GUGU-550333 format. One line per 4 residues: number of its first residue (from 1); their letters; for each residue x, y, z of C-alpha. Coordinates in steps of 0.02 Angstrom, whole numbers, plus 32768, in hexadecimal, padded with zeros to 4 digits. Each point is the difference from the previous one (the first is absolute). Last residue first. Layout:
BEGIN
NUM	a	X/Y/Z ~ ...
This chain:
BEGIN
206	rrag	8256/7C2D/810A ~ 807E/801D/7F75 ~ 7FF7/8049/7F50 ~ 7F48/802B/8019
202	rtlv	8010/80B5/7FCB ~ 8094/801B/8075 ~ 7FA8/8085/8068 ~ 7F5A/7FA3/7FFC
198	stvt	804C/7F58/802E ~ 8065/8052/808A ~ 7F63/804E/804A ~ 7FAB/7F57/8008
194	ldlt	7F61/7FC9/7FA7 ~ 7F6E/7F8F/8028 ~ 7F64/8067/7FDE ~ 7F5F/7FAC/803B
190	plaq	7FC3/809A/8061 ~ 8018/8076/7F6C ~ 7FA9/80A4/8030 ~ 802C/7FE5/80B7
186	siit	80B6/7FE4/7FD0 ~ 8088/7FA8/8063 ~ 80AD/7FFB/7FB0 ~ 806E/7F6E/8036
182	esrg	80A1/8037/8052 ~ 80AA/7FD2/7FB8 ~ 8073/7F8E/8062 ~ 80B5/8025/802B
178	stlt	7FD4/7FFA/80B9 ~ 805C/80A4/801D ~ 7F80/8056/7F92 ~ 8027/8090/7F88
174	qsgr	804F/7F93/7F78 ~ 7F6E/7F88/8009 ~ 7F80/8080/7FC7 ~ 7F8D/805E/8074
170	fttf	7F45/8013/8018 ~ 7FC6/80A7/8045 ~ 7F4D/8014/803D ~ 7FAF/80A7/7FDA
166	qyrg	7F63/8052/8043 ~ 7FBC/806C/7F75 ~ 7F8D/808F/802D ~ 7F48/8023/7FDF
162	avln	7FBC/7FA8/809A ~ 806A/7F65/7FDB ~ 8044/7FE2/7F52 ~ 807B/7F70/7FFB
158	gvmv	80B5/8023/7FD3 ~ 8077/7F76/7FCC ~ 80B8/8031/8007 ~ 8075/7F90/7F9D
154	wsrq	80B5/8001/8033 ~ 80B2/7FF9/7FC0 ~ 802A/80B7/8023 ~ 803F/8022/7F50
150	pdil	7F81/7F87/7FB3 ~ 7F6B/805E/804B ~ 7F56/7FB5/7FD7 ~ 7F7C/8074/8049
146	wyep	7F55/7FAE/8001 ~ 7F5B/8059/8017 ~ 7F5D/7FAC/8037 ~ 7F4E/8041/8016
142	igrd	8001/8085/7F77 ~ 7F8D/8086/8046 ~ 8033/808D/7F8B ~ 803E/8064/8097
138	ayqd	806F/7F6C/802E ~ 8045/7FFA/7F4E ~ 8025/80BA/8003 ~ 8053/7FFB/80AB
134	rkdh	8070/7F6E/7FD5 ~ 8026/8049/7F55 ~ 8046/809F/804E ~ 8057/7FB4/8098
130	ydrt	8062/7F5F/7FE9 ~ 7FF8/7FFA/7F41 ~ 801F/80B6/7FD0 ~ 806B/802C/8096
126	ynes	8076/7F6D/7FE4 ~ 8016/8021/7F45 ~ 8017/80BC/801C ~ 8090/7FDE/8077
122	dedg	8009/8037/80B5 ~ 7FE9/7F51/8046 ~ 8090/7FBE/7F96 ~ 7FEB/7FC8/7F4D
118	psvv	7FEB/7F65/7F94 ~ 7F5B/7FE5/7FA3 ~ 7F6B/7FBD/8063 ~ 7F93/7F7C/7FAF
114	evvl	7F4B/8038/8018 ~ 7F70/7F87/8014 ~ 7F44/8020/8000 ~ 7F78/7F90/8045
110	rppp	7F46/7FE1/7FF3 ~ 7FE7/8092/7F89 ~ 7F8A/808C/8033 ~ 7F48/7FF4/7FCF
106	mttg	7FD3/806A/7F6A ~ 7FB6/80B0/8007 ~ 80AD/804D/8019 ~ 8044/7FB2/7F61
102	vrts	8072/7F69/7FEE ~ 8052/801D/7F57 ~ 802F/7F7D/7F7E ~ 7F67/8024/7F96
98	reml	7F84/7FB3/7F89 ~ 7FBD/7F71/806C ~ 8031/8059/80A0 ~ 7F59/7FED/805C
94	vlha	7FE7/7F50/7FBE ~ 80AB/7FBA/802C ~ 8000/806F/809A ~ 7F76/7F97/804E
90	dhll	8077/7F6C/800E ~ 8066/8066/807C ~ 80AB/8045/7FD3 ~ 80B2/7FDB/8038
86	tldp	8077/8089/7FCA ~ 80BC/7FEF/7FEA ~ 8085/8085/7FE7 ~ 7F7B/807F/802F
82	frtr	7FD6/8084/7F7C ~ 7FBC/809C/8056 ~ 7F88/8089/7FC8 ~ 7FD2/80A6/8050
78	prgn	80B6/8031/801C ~ 7FF9/8055/8079 ~ 7F6F/7FEA/8079 ~ 7F69/7F8E/7FED
74	vvis	8008/7F5D/7FA2 ~ 7FCF/7FB9/7F56 ~ 8055/7F58/7FE8 ~ 8062/7FCF/7F65
70	ikgp	8014/7F4A/7FCE ~ 808F/7FC7/7F90 ~ 8092/7FE5/8077 ~ 7FEA/7F47/8026
66	salm	7F4B/7FC6/7FEF ~ 7FB0/7F7F/8070 ~ 7F48/8002/7FD0 ~ 8016/7FE6/7F44
62	qdig	8072/7F6C/8023 ~ 7F71/7FAA/805C ~ 8036/7FC1/80AB ~ 801A/7F45/8004
58	mqwl	808F/7FF9/807D ~ 8077/7FF0/7F6C ~ 7FC0/80A9/7FC4 ~ 802B/8049/80AA
54	vfal	80B2/7FBC/7FF6 ~ 8012/8047/7F50 ~ 7FC8/80AC/803E ~ 8086/7FF5/8088
50	ynai	8083/7FD6/7F7D ~ 7FCA/8090/7F91 ~ 800C/807C/8091 ~ 80AC/7FBE/8030
46	aenl	803E/8005/7F4B ~ 7FC2/80B3/7FEA ~ 805A/803B/809B ~ 80A0/7FA7/7FCC
42	lses	7FFA/8040/7F4C ~ 7FEE/80B1/8042 ~ 7F56/8050/7FE8 ~ 7FE5/8082/7F78
38	mvpv	7FD7/80AD/8040 ~ 7F48/802D/7FF6 ~ 7FE3/8085/7F7B ~ 7FB3/809F/8048
34	legd	7F58/8039/7FBD ~ 7FD5/80B3/8029 ~ 7F63/804C/804D ~ 803F/8003/80B2
30	wyec	8061/7F5D/7FF6 ~ 7FAC/7F6E/7FA7 ~ 8073/7F69/7FF7 ~ 8035/7FB9/7F58
26	rgep	801E/7F4E/7FC6 ~ 8029/7FE7/7F49 ~ 7FBB/8053/7F65 ~ 7FB7/80AD/800F
22	ldsa	7F44/8013/801A ~ 7F84/8046/7F82 ~ 7FF1/7F5A/7FA4 ~ 7FCB/7FAD/80A4
18	eatl	7F69/8072/8003 ~ 7FF7/8080/808A ~ 7F7A/7FF1/8088 ~ 807A/7FF7/8091
14	yeef	806B/808D/7FB9 ~ 7F6B/8074/7FF5 ~ 7FD6/7FD8/80B6 ~ 80B2/8029/8032
10	safr	7FEB/80AD/7FB7 ~ 8035/806E/7F6E ~ 805A/7F71/7FAC ~ 8091/7FFE/7F86
6	aktf	8093/8041/8063 ~ 809E/7FDE/7F9B ~ 8065/7F70/8042 ~ 8067/8013/809C
2	tm	80B1/7FBC/8007 ~ 8031/7FB7/80A7
């Protein structure tokens, strides 16, 4: 990662900065410096966009289901995260009228989704999504956290229970002897009708 020049004496100064004082693009706040968020792969971006499209078809406002544009203030390092998909509450439309940031005084999002980039269990990609973000999102009180993992052909849905996520793993057809893909069950989206294979193939087959 390439760090930009430190421009803020404190995190509080960063939070109150005008948009004109911030660099273009998505940046996470690391110990006084802004670090550009690496661009997503075309596959990761396509999966997040497809899932957003599914939510819009369910009647969810496009402003509430945002792929890759919403930052969330969290504890730890970094202090801001950009989920691949964020599902907000109606109240956020008013609270975030002039911002794309979910601050600490705002309610947490309903749901966040991360699409995991390839890598084994010792890789930075795996550690970031399966451990670091998991702990930060749980600490922030986000009730549901999805891990979409194309490499492992599964979607893990974590529900927050007593401050920790309890995960259920839903698998794609290529990992089941039945040849059928599992339907994803979500507490945040109880009417969702979506299989793992449909997510991983962006709706190409169900």
